[in-house]
C-alpha positions as CSV (number, residue, x, y, z in Angstrom):
1,M,3.7,-30.8,45.0
2,K,7.3,-30.9,46.3
3,V,9.1,-34.2,47.0
4,A,10.0,-33.1,50.5
5,R,6.3,-32.8,51.3
6,V,5.5,-36.2,49.8
7,R,8.2,-37.8,51.9
8,E,6.5,-36.4,55.1
9,L,3.3,-38.3,54.4
10,S,2.5,-41.6,56.2
11,P,1.9,-44.7,54.2
12,E,-1.9,-44.3,54.6
13,E,-1.7,-40.7,53.5
14,L,0.3,-41.7,50.5
15,A,-2.3,-44.3,49.5
16,L,-5.0,-41.7,49.9
17,K,-3.1,-39.1,47.9
18,E,-2.5,-41.7,45.1
19,R,-6.3,-42.4,44.9
20,E,-7.0,-38.7,44.9
21,L,-4.5,-38.0,42.1
22,R,-5.7,-40.9,40.0
23,R,-9.3,-39.6,40.3
24,E,-8.3,-36.1,39.4
25,L,-6.2,-37.3,36.4
26,F,-9.3,-39.3,35.2
27,N,-11.5,-36.2,35.5
28,L,-9.0,-34.0,33.6
29,K,-8.7,-36.5,30.8
30,F,-12.4,-36.8,30.6
31,R,-12.8,-33.0,30.4
32,K,-10.1,-32.9,27.7
33,A,-11.9,-35.5,25.7
34,T,-15.1,-33.6,25.9
35,G,-13.4,-30.3,25.0
36,Q,-14.1,-28.7,28.4
37,L,-10.4,-28.5,29.6
38,G,-8.8,-25.1,28.9
39,N,-5.4,-25.7,30.5
40,T,-4.0,-29.0,29.3
41,A,-0.8,-28.5,31.3
42,Q,-2.8,-29.6,34.4
43,I,-2.7,-33.2,33.1
44,R,1.1,-33.1,33.0
45,S,1.4,-31.7,36.5
46,I,-1.0,-34.3,38.0
47,R,0.9,-37.1,36.2
48,R,4.2,-35.9,37.7
49,D,2.7,-35.6,41.2
50,L,1.3,-39.1,40.9
51,A,4.7,-40.4,39.7
52,R,6.3,-38.8,42.8
53,V,3.9,-40.5,45.1
54,L,4.4,-43.9,43.4
55,T,8.2,-43.5,43.6
56,I,8.2,-42.7,47.3
57,R,5.9,-45.6,48.0
58,Q,8.1,-48.0,46.0
59,E,11.3,-46.7,47.8
60,R,9.7,-47.3,51.2
61,E,8.5,-50.8,50.1
62,A,12.0,-51.6,48.9
63,Q,13.6,-50.4,52.2
64,A,11.1,-52.4,54.2
65,S,11.9,-55.6,52.2
66,V,15.7,-55.1,52.5
67,G,15.5,-54.2,56.2
68,G,13.2,-57.1,57.0
69,K,15.6,-59.8,55.7
């Protein structure tokens, strides 16, 4: 997922995307632990996507707190 696409999402969509990515990451880790995951690079990709979403959310919260004072 590209950063530009993440920036286009609304705050509600970001929260939904975060939950979705966390769920998917859990499932991938579970599959890896049980030996059912063939492509372990998926975990890295999901972790990076989750980090992007969290970073954008944090940036927006910081802007809101600075702008609100």
